[in-house]
N, C-alpha and C positions, 0 to 999 in steps of 0.2 A: 112350168119355170126351171128355168138349168140353173144347174151348183155353180156358187164362187171359186173359181179355182185357188184362193188365197186357201177359202176353208176347206178344199178338198184336202191341199196342203199337210193344214196343219193336222186331221183326221189321218193323213196316212202316216205323217211322222208319228204321233201321238201312238199309233199301234206297234211300228217297228221298235220303239223304245219299250213299249211292255212286251213283247216278245224279246226283246235283249232282257232283260232285269227278270224274264221268267227262266232264259237259259241258265244266265248268271246263277240263279238261286238251286236249280237243278245241279249243276258243276259241283257247289262248294263240299255237301258230304263225300263226293268223290275224291276231291284237295286232299281234305281231310283225312280221308282211310290212307290215299299215297304214302302221306308225309309220316301217318303212324308207320307204316309200315318200312318206309326209310330211315327211320331209327332206329325200329327195333333192328333191324338187318346190322348197322353201325353199333348198337351194343352186344349184340350176338357175337360180331366180328373182334372188338375190342376184350373182352373177354376170352376169348378164344387164343389171341394175342399172347395175352397176361399170361394165361397158363401155357401157355408152349415157350415163353421166356422160362418161366420158372422151374419148368420139367428142366430145360437146359441147362443151367445154372446147377441145378443138382446135383445133375450128371458130371459137369466138369466137377465138381465139388469132390463126387465117391471119386472120379479117377485119379486126383491131385493125391487122394489120401491125406493122413492129420499134418499139421504146421512141425515139422522140427523145432523143438527147442532146446537151446544153446545154455549152458550156465558154464561161468566163469569163477575162479577162484581167484580172491588176492591173499598175499605172503607180507605184513608189514613186521621189519625192522630184523630179519632176517635172511639167511642166504641159502637158497635150499637148492640141491642137487637131485634130479629126478632120473630113474633107468627103467624104461619100460618094454616086458617081455614081450613074447609072442602072445602070450593072453591078455594084453592088452592090461596087464597089473599095476602099479604103478608103485613105486617105493621111493617114498623121501627121508631125505636126511637134513636134520637143521643144523646149522654150523654159527654158533654165536658169535657175533661181530663186534671186536673189542673197541670199547668206546674209550676216547680221552677226557681224563679225569680234569684236565686243565692244568694240572700240576707240572712242575719241570720233569723231562725226561733224561737223566744221565745214563753214559755210557763210562765204564773203565778209561782212562787215558793214563796214559804213560808223563811224568814229570819232565818237563823240562828246564832243568834249573838254572839254567842260561838265563831263558825266558820271563823267571819269575825273579820277582823284586819286592822290597820294603819301603816305607817311608813313616818317617813321624812328625807332629804338627801336634805344639808347638814347638818349635826344637829348643826352647828356652821355659824355664818356671823355676818359680820361687822354693826353696826347700820348706822343710815343716812338715810335709806329707801333708800338706796345703793344697797345694796345685796338682793338676796331672797332665801327662805329655801322653797320647795317644801313637799307638804302633799299629800299623797297618800291614799286613804282609799279602802278597799276591802270589797263587802257586800256579801256574800256568804248563798251558800241554805245548807240543810244538807248532800249534796252528794259532797260539793264540788264545785259546780256551782256557776257561778255570777248570780245575781239577778239584771236585770237592771231596770230604769226608777225611781229608788229610788232616794229622795234627800236629800243630807246629808246637815247636818250644822255643824260647829266646834264651841267647847267652849274653856275657856280660852284665848278668843282672843283679850280682855279687850287690849287698849295701841297697838295693831297691826294694821298695814295696811294688808287685806286681799282680792285678786284678786281670784277670782271665775275663775277659768279657764275649769273644767267641774263638776259643782255639782252636778249633775244631773248621776246616774251610767251608766255605757254603757253594752253592750251586758256581759263582764266579769264581771260586778260588782263593778266596777274600778270609782271614782271621783278625781278631783286635783283639789287640792287649791295652791296658794302661798302664803309665805305671809314675812311682810319686818317688823324692828323697826325704829321709829324714835330715839330712847333712849337705854342706855345698860339694858341687863336683863336677867331672866331667866324663858321662859315661859313652863307649863305644858298645851298640847294641845290634849282636846280630839274630838269624834266626836257623832254624834247623827243623827238616821233615823227615822224619826217618833215620839214615844216615846220609843225607844229603844235607848239604850245607851250601844256604845263598853266597853269593861271593861279594855280593852288597850289602853293606852293613850303616846305621843311624848312629849320628854324634850329639848327642843332648847335654844339657849343662842346666845344671839348678845351685841357685846362688841365694 
């Protein structure tokens, strides 16, 4: 009795599949070993490259030497002049800086008597030493600026009561007096600064 061709084909196919699986089972251990060897080679290569890179940077750092450190110094509120000799030694001299205290700075000025003047306010007051008239004198220099520290003397003040409010000129050149009278009359009052006499006079009346 002959073999059915279909059955014979299935038997051959089954034998082939069994043989293929057996070959694959034999190859698996070899593939695993090869993969492990490749991984070990990569690991060794990585360690080698890392050590080589570290050694290179250490060598470069030794060649470069230490990093220089710069120092700076700050001097506040003083002016310093420095002189450096051949040995690089520095000598410093501190010069104090004058400060402005905020007060007026006056310089001696020449009096221009023609620029100086005086006035009275009011020009008329009651007698009996009750009301006062203020006499103001300005002593100026050639530029029209006040001359300070000058003592002013009034003239024509006989029979008048004089109150020296500010007899010495201030930084504006001003001196101030008050006058009063016990009796009625008209008075012509002048002013002197040292040996100089103002050409201007003021006339006041008490009644």
